[in-house]
N, C-alpha and C positions, 0 to 999 in steps of 0.2 A: 647412583653408585653401582658400578658393574661388579657382579660377583660371579665366581665360577660355580656351576651347578654340579659339584662333585662331592663325594664323601669326605675328601680331604678338606674341602672348603667348609663343609658342614661342621667338621671337627674344629676347625679354626674359629668359626663363628661362635660355636658353643663355648670354647675356651675364652674367647674375648668377652662374651656375655657374662660368664662366671667371674672374670676379672672385674668387669664394670660393677656387677652386683656386690662384689666383695669390697670394692673401693668406695662405692657410692655412700654407704652409711658413715664411713670415716669422714668423707668430705662434708656431709650434712652435720655431723657432730662438730667438726671444726668451725663451720659457719655459725652454729649456735653459740659455741664458746667465744668466738670473736665478737658476736653481737652482744653477749653478756658482758664481756670485758670492756667493750667500747662504752656501754651504758655506765659501768662502774667508774671508768676513767673520767667520763663526762660529769658524773656526779661529784667526783673529787675536784675536778676543775672548777665547777660552779662554787663549791665551798671555798676553794683557795682564792678564787677571784673576789668573793665576798670579803674574805679576811683581808685580802690585799687592799681593797677599797676602803675598808674600815681603818686599816693601818695608815693608809695615805691621808685620809681625812684627819686622823689624829696628828700626823706629822705636819700637815699644812698649818696647824694652829701655832706652831713655834718655829717652823723651818726658817723664817726670816731672821731669827736670832743668829743663825750660822754666819750671816754676812758680817757680824761684829767680830768674829774670830780672826785672829791674825795667823792662824795655821790652816793648812789644807787637810780636811778630814776625809776627802774622797778615798785615798788609799786604804783607810781603816774600814770602809764600808763596802768595798768591792771584794767579794769572796774568791778564793782560789777554789776552782771546781774540779772534781774528779767524777767522771761519769762511769757507770757500769751498764751492763745490759742484762735483762732477765728474759727468759723464754716463756711466752704465753701462747698456747695453742700453736706451737711451732714457729712463732714469730719473735725475733729479738727486738725488745723495746728498751729505750734508755731509762735509766733512773739515776738519781744523785747518790753516788756512793759516799762522797764526803764533800763538805763545804767548810773551808777554813778561812778565818779572818786573821790578818796580821795582829801582832801584839800591840796593845795601846800604850804608847810611851809618850808622855808629854809632861811639861812643868806644871805641877799642881798649883803653884803660886800665880802663874801667868794665865791660867785658863779658868773659865767659870765652873762652878760646881755641877752644873747641869750637863756638862759635856759627856760624861759617861752615859747618862740616861739617853741623850740624843744619839750617840753612836750605837747604843744597844737597840734603840727603836729603828734606826736606819738599817741596821744589820738584819733585824727581823723582817723588815720590808724587802730587803735584797733577797733574803732566803725565799720569801713568798713569790717574788717575781721569777726567781730561778725555778721553783717548783712548777709554776704556771707554764713557763717555757718548755720544761721537760714533759709535762702532761700533754700539752698541745702537740708536741713532736710525737709522743707515743700514740695519741689518738689518730694523728695523720697516718702513721705507719700501719696501725691496726685497720683503719678504714680502707687503705689501699689493699691490704691483704684480704679483707672481707670482699672487696670488689672482685678480686681475682678468684677467690674461692667460690663466690656466687656464680661467676661465669662458668667455672668448672662443674658446679652442681647442675646448672642449667644445661650444659653441654651433655653431661651424662644422662640426665633425666629426660631431656627433650630430643636428643640426637642419637648419642651412641647406643644406649640401651634399646630404644625403639628400632633403630637400624639393624642391630644384631638380631633382635627378635623377628623382624620382618625377613631378614636374609635366611634365618633358620627355617621359617615357615615356607618361604619360596623354594628353598632347596629340598625340603622334605616333600613338598607337593610334587616337584619335578622328579625326584628319585622314586617316589611312590608311583607316579605315572609311568616311569621307565620300567619299574618292576612289573606293573600291570600289563604293559605292552609286551614285555618279555614273556610273561605267562601266556598271553593271547597268542603270540607268535609261536611259542613252544607247542601250544595245543593245536594250532593250525598245522604246524610242521608234523606233529605226531599223527594228526588225522590224515594228512596227505600221504604219509609213510604207510599208514594202515590201508589206505585206498590202493596204493601202489602194490603193497604186499597182497591185498585181496584180489587184485587184477591179475596177478601172476598165475 
């Protein structure tokens, strides 16, 4: 990196270093918040996946009975989804704002008594699957943001701050040498002037 060895450049490098030192703790804090949120979301995901597997096992015990029905229940168990976003550590992640299912309307005399129970359990399973999908999406977004933030933290910590500190050190040494040389030249010039005046 080529730097100018001037007082203006020294001022610029000091200002840059102050900016980096001011911004660096914010980046580190964001990194920690993202790491904590990813852990939290991953724990939630594990719980939801466990619930979903249990619900699936429960459903598999009786799902074959649905073949006996003469009505299509799929529309009753597919939710209408409305997603929202929430901001965590400066990142927008999705969440389920609302899940709605269509109203159950069928002939009570032509359908078995267990249909309500079956639809309710299938809806619970659908909700869990949707929650898992949204959690996986949120974790993916958070991990990408963590990757970018970690790169920035490393850039500041390993490149920008050391470069600015080194530039300041080099400029200060150069300017110090220039001042020392100027003092020496001044003393030599004064001595020569005194010698000239003494010789007159």
